[in-house]
C-alpha positions in Angstrom: 0.0 0.0 0.0 1.4 3.4 -1.0 2.2 5.7 1.9 0.4 9.0 1.4 1.3 10.9 4.6 4.3 11.6 6.8 4.2 12.5 10.5 5.9 15.5 12.0 8.6 13.3 13.6 9.3 11.7 10.3 9.8 15.0 8.5 11.8 16.3 11.5 14.2 13.2 11.2 14.7 13.7 7.5 15.6 17.4 8.0 17.7 16.7 11.0 19.8 14.1 9.2 20.2 16.3 6.1 18.4 13.7 3.9 17.1 14.9 0.4 13.5 16.2 0.9 11.5 19.1 -0.6 9.0 20.8 1.6 6.2 22.4 -0.6 4.1 25.0 1.3 0.8 25.4 -0.5 -0.8 27.9 1.9 -1.9 31.5 1.1 1.0 34.0 1.1 -0.4 35.8 4.1 -0.4 32.7 6.2 3.1 31.7 5.1 4.4 35.2 6.0 3.4 34.5 9.6 5.6 31.4 9.9 7.0 28.7 7.7 9.3 25.7 7.7 12.8 26.9 7.0 14.0 26.0 3.4 10.5 25.2 2.2 9.3 26.1 -1.3 6.1 28.1 -1.5 3.3 28.0 -4.1 0.2 29.9 -3.3 -2.1 27.1 -4.5 -4.5 26.7 -1.5 -7.6 28.2 -3.2 -7.1 26.5 -6.6 -6.5 23.1 -4.9 -9.7 23.5 -2.9 -11.5 24.5 -6.1 -10.6 21.0 -7.5 -8.4 22.5 -10.3 -6.5 19.5 -11.6 -3.8 21.8 -12.9 -3.2 23.7 -9.6 0.4 22.5 -9.5 1.0 21.7 -13.1 3.6 24.4 -13.6 5.5 23.8 -10.3 9.1 22.8 -11.0 10.4 20.6 -8.1 13.5 18.4 -7.5 13.1 14.8 -8.3 15.6 13.6 -5.7 13.9 12.5 -2.4 10.2 12.9 -1.4 8.2 16.1 -1.7 6.2 16.9 1.4 3.2 19.1 0.9 2.2 21.3 3.8 -0.9 23.3 4.6 -2.4 24.6 7.8 -4.0 21.5 9.2 -3.0 18.7 6.8 -6.1 18.5 4.6 -5.6 20.6 1.4 -2.0 19.2 1.4 -3.5 15.7 0.8 -4.9 17.0 -2.5 -1.6 18.5 -3.4 0.3 15.3 -2.8 -2.2 13.4 -5.0 -1.7 15.7 -7.9 2.1 15.5 -7.5 2.0 11.7 -7.3 0.1 11.8 -10.6 3.0 13.6 -12.1 5.4 10.9 -10.9 6.7 12.5 -7.7 7.2 10.7 -4.5 4.8 13.0 -2.7 3.5 12.9 0.8 1.2 15.1 2.9 2.4 16.4 6.4 -0.1 15.0 8.8 -1.6 17.8 10.9 0.0 20.5 8.8 1.7 23.5 10.3 -0.5 23.1 13.4 1.3 19.8 14.1 4.6 21.2 13.0 4.5 23.7 15.8 5.8 20.9 18.1 8.8 20.0 16.0 12.3 20.7 17.4 16.0 20.5 16.7 19.2 21.0 18.7 22.6 22.8 18.5 25.6 22.6 20.8 26.7 25.9 22.2 30.5 26.4 22.3 31.8 28.7 24.9 35.5 29.8 25.0 37.2 28.3 28.0 34.4 25.7 28.5 36.7 22.8 29.5 38.8 24.8 31.9 36.6 27.6 33.2 33.0 26.3 32.6 33.1 22.7 33.4 29.8 22.3 31.6 28.1 21.8 28.2 25.1 23.6 26.9 22.6 22.1 24.4 20.2 24.6 22.8 16.8 23.0 22.1 14.9 24.9 19.5 11.1 24.5 18.9 11.5 25.4 15.3 8.0 26.5 14.3 7.5 28.7 17.4 11.1 29.7 17.5 11.2 29.0 21.2 14.7 28.4 22.6 15.3 26.3 25.7 18.5 24.9 27.2 19.9 21.7 28.7 23.0 22.4 30.8 25.1 19.4 31.9 28.1 19.2 34.2 29.6 15.9 35.6 26.6 13.6 35.9 24.0 16.4 36.6 21.9 18.6 34.4 19.5 21.5 34.5 16.9 22.8 32.0 15.9 26.4 31.4 12.5 27.4 29.9 11.3 23.9 28.8 9.0 24.4 25.7 8.9 21.0 24.0 7.9 17.5 25.1 9.5 16.6 28.4 10.6 13.3 27.0 12.9 15.3 24.6 15.0 16.7 27.5 15.0 13.4 29.3 16.3 11.6 26.2 18.9 14.2 25.4 20.2 14.1 29.0 20.2 10.3 29.1 22.3 10.2 25.9 24.9 12.3 27.6 24.9 10.5 30.9 23.2 13.3 32.8 20.4 13.3 35.4 18.2 16.4 35.3 18.0 17.8 38.9 17.0 21.4 38.3 14.2 22.9 36.1 14.2 26.7 35.9 11.8 29.2 34.1 13.0 32.8 33.4 9.4 34.1 33.8 5.7 33.2 33.2 5.5 32.7 29.4 2.7 34.1 27.2 3.4 32.6 23.8 3.7 28.9 24.7 2.6 26.5 27.4 5.5 25.9 29.7 6.6 22.2 30.0 8.7 22.8 33.1 6.2 21.5 35.7 5.6 18.3 33.7 9.4 17.8 33.2 10.1 18.4 36.9 7.5 15.7 37.8 8.9 13.2 35.3 12.6 13.8 36.2 12.0 14.1 40.0 13.7 17.5 39.8 13.4 20.7 41.7 11.3 23.4 39.9 12.6 27.0 40.2 10.9 30.3 39.5 11.9 33.9 40.1 10.8 35.1 43.5 7.3 36.5 43.4 6.3 34.7 40.3 2.5 34.9 40.1 1.8 31.1 39.9 -0.4 28.9 41.9 1.9 25.8 42.2 4.8 25.3 44.6 8.3 26.1 43.4 11.7 27.0 44.8 12.1 30.8 44.6 15.2 32.5 43.2 15.8 36.0 44.3 18.4 38.4 42.8 21.9 37.0 43.5 20.7 33.5 44.4 22.7 30.6 43.0 22.2 27.0 42.2 24.8 24.5 41.1 25.0 21.8 38.5 28.2 20.0 39.5 30.9 22.4 38.4 28.6 24.9 36.9 27.0 27.8 38.8 23.8 29.6 37.8 23.3 33.0 39.3 19.9 34.7 39.3 19.9 38.3 37.9 16.6 40.1 38.3 15.7 41.7 35.0 12.1 42.8 35.1 10.4 44.7 32.3 9.1 42.0 29.9 7.2 40.8 33.0 7.6 41.9 36.6 9.3 38.7 37.7 11.6 38.2 34.7 15.0 36.9 35.7 18.1 36.0 33.7 20.6 33.4 34.7 24.3 34.0 34.5 26.4 30.8 34.1 29.9 30.9 35.6 30.1 34.6 34.6 30.4 33.7 30.9 26.9 32.9 29.5 23.6 34.7 30.2 20.2 33.0 29.7 18.1 36.1 29.1 14.6 34.6 28.6 12.5 37.3 26.8 14.4 40.2 28.3 17.0 40.5 25.5 17.2 38.8 22.1 20.0 38.9 19.6 18.3 41.6 17.5 15.6 43.0 19.6 14.5 43.6 23.2 11.6 42.0 25.0 8.2 43.6 24.7 7.2 45.3 28.1 3.5 45.2 27.1 2.9 41.4 27.1 2.0 41.1 30.7 -1.7 40.5 29.8 -2.5 44.2 29.5 -1.4 47.5 28.0 -1.5 49.2 31.4 1.3 51.6 32.3 3.5 51.1 29.0 5.8 53.9 30.0 6.4 52.6 33.4 7.1 49.1 32.2 9.4 50.3 29.4 11.4 52.3 32.0 11.8 49.2 34.2 13.0 47.2 31.1 15.5 50.0 30.4 17.0 49.6 33.8 17.2 45.8 33.4 18.9 46.1 30.1 21.4 48.7 31.5 22.3 46.1 34.1 22.8 43.5 31.5 25.0 45.7 29.3 27.2 46.3 32.4 28.4 42.7 32.2 31.5 41.6 30.5 31.1 42.4 26.7 32.2 38.9 25.9 29.4 37.3 27.8 27.4 35.1 25.5 23.7 36.0 25.2 21.4 32.9 25.0 17.9 34.2 24.5 14.5 32.5 24.9 13.3 33.1 21.4 14.5 34.1 17.9 12.6 36.1 15.3 12.4 33.4 12.6 11.6 29.7 12.5 14.8 27.8 13.3 16.6 25.9 10.6 18.0 22.3 10.9 21.5 23.6 10.6 23.1 22.8 14.0 24.2 26.4 14.3 23.4 27.8 17.8 21.5 31.1 18.1 24.0 33.0 20.3 26.1 36.1 20.2 28.5 38.0 22.4 26.9 40.8 24.4 29.0 43.4 22.6 27.6 42.2 19.2 24.0 42.2 20.5 24.4 45.8 21.7 25.8 46.9 18.4 22.9 45.3 16.5 20.0 46.7 18.4 19.5 50.5 17.7 17.2 50.9 20.8 20.1 50.0 23.1 21.9 53.2 21.9 19.0 55.5 22.9 18.9 57.5 26.1 16.4 56.4 28.7 13.6 58.8 27.8 13.8 58.1 24.1 14.0 54.3 24.7 10.8 54.5 26.9 8.9 56.7 24.4 9.7 54.5 21.4 8.7 51.3 23.2 5.5 52.8 24.6 4.3 54.3 21.4 4.6 50.9 19.7 2.7 49.0 22.4 0.1 46.8 20.8 -2.7 44.5 22.1 -1.7 41.2 23.5 -2.7 38.4 21.1 -6.0 36.8 22.3 -4.5 33.4 22.8 -1.7 34.7 24.9 -4.2 35.7 27.6 -5.3 32.1 28.0 -1.7 30.8 27.8 -0.7 33.1 30.7 -3.7 31.9 32.7 -2.7 28.3 32.2 1.0 28.9 32.9 0.0 30.7 36.1 -2.2 28.0 37.3 -0.2 25.1 36.2 -3.1 23.4 34.6 -3.1 21.5 31.3 -5.7 22.6 28.8 -8.3 20.2 27.4 -7.8 19.0 23.9 -4.8 19.8 21.7 -2.4 22.4 23.1 -1.3 23.5 19.7 -4.8 25.1 19.2 -3.5 27.7 21.6 0.1 27.8 20.6 -0.2 27.8 16.8 1.6 30.7 15.0 4.8 32.7 15.5 5.7 34.3 18.8 5.2 38.0 19.5 7.6 38.6 22.4 10.1 41.1 20.8 10.2 44.8 20.3 12.5 47.1 18.4 
């Protein structure tokens, strides 16, 4: 029997292994502009395919090497596309669940830090939820490990740690997330690990509180909590052995965190001013400190290249960081925009620790909106 569909994990494996595969995105252009699978080919054929036009893909020129995987929003119209392509002799498949399902796909990259073996005594694995562009981290030292901002299936972290001979003992969040459902609580339960949140985090479940200057250890590695409010009131970054800073949504590589995502547009000037103070603190660190953010602006490629930069490079690339405080505040406040509707519900769930009924990707689908400037 001819296979007609491919699951997300199957496509993920092909891309991760560098196997020949062509991903054909047949969605409308506006939908693709929101988010897409890196390296995919786009043909705006959604409407013609649904109109039963047998020639909807007749003029599409595609490689013959490897399978062609057709992708739409939910995996229905892509079935029609794959049928038409098979009729033309292609090995064509439809991505089951479409982009909705793809939002859970992930890949990894090893983060190299100068002086790691001598000064750090630790390894860092960046886990990238490619569709959502969420970045989380597995830090290992000796036989122990910690996870920061868990955003994919908890089994992923457990598997990666086991491969490296690590036992996960600490789970940390930088703040209460708005764009995705945190997997930290579930991971802590499965791993039998301690769950850490910034002091004062507005959540209903028990956690170990980390205040400014508090430290936790992962064998030879040391994580120090640096309070960096602004994106949210409790936002906290974690400095590893003075050399790598996990910034959550406070600072990205080409933008700063939005100070208006805390479930309302109240007091945008006040929140922007608080964020400016936090960023000033961060910029006071060693310029060679590596910035490891909680998000990136684009879907993440399967290239094994970590999303990281020296603090000096980040400062140079973000124009807002060169403004004085008042100008910084005015520019952020004037661009404040309504929180996406689904973010309100995600924040509620992340504060309560509850798991939503049904498919969580119904809430999480789409790109993140955590950056400004």
